[in-house]
C-alpha positions in Angstrom: 25.2 -38.1 -11.2 28.2 -36.2 -12.7 29.3 -32.6 -11.9 27.9 -31.4 -15.3 24.5 -32.8 -14.4 24.5 -31.3 -10.9 25.5 -27.9 -12.3 22.8 -28.2 -14.9 20.2 -29.1 -12.4 21.2 -26.1 -10.1 21.0 -23.7 -12.9 17.8 -25.2 -14.1 16.0 -25.0 -10.8 17.1 -21.2 -10.2 14.0 -19.1 -10.4 14.5 -15.7 -11.5 12.3 -13.2 -9.4 11.6 -9.7 -10.6 12.6 -6.9 -8.3 10.0 -5.6 -5.9 7.8 -3.1 -7.6 5.3 -0.6 -6.1 2.4 -1.1 -3.8 -0.8 -0.6 -5.8 -2.1 3.0 -5.6 -5.4 1.8 -4.2 -3.7 0.3 -1.3 -1.9 3.6 -0.5 -5.2 5.4 -0.9 -7.0 3.2 1.5 -4.1 3.5 4.1 -4.2 7.2 3.7 -8.0 7.2 4.1 -7.7 5.4 7.3 -5.1 7.8 8.6 -7.2 10.9 7.7 -10.3 9.2 9.3 -8.2 8.5 12.4 -7.0 12.1 12.6 -10.5 13.5 12.1 -11.9 11.2 14.7 -9.2 12.3 17.3 -9.9 15.9 16.8 -13.5 15.4 16.9 -13.2 13.5 20.2 -11.1 16.4 21.6 -13.7 19.0 20.3 -11.0 20.6 18.2 -11.7 22.3 15.0 -11.0 19.9 12.1 -8.8 21.4 9.4 -10.7 21.9 6.1 -7.8 20.3 4.2 -8.5 17.0 6.0 -12.2 17.1 5.1 -11.4 17.9 1.5 -8.8 15.1 1.4 -11.3 12.7 3.0 -13.9 13.6 0.4 -11.3 13.1 -2.5 -10.2 9.6 -1.0 -13.6 8.4 -0.4 -14.6 8.9 -3.9 -11.4 7.1 -5.2 -12.1 4.2 -2.9 -15.8 3.8 -3.9 -14.9 3.4 -7.5 
């Protein structure tokens, strides 16, 4: 094998990979849903008042996830 053929093979075998993109939104929504559930559960177990914003976010996320 000559140097030209070796160079050609190295270039031919290089695989161009695209840059890393975004995590799909449904994955982030699911992660956030689990975080909100955990926070609500911890507050509930301690007998603390659950912030209404958390309940509203829970309701929004559960509707997104179910679709």
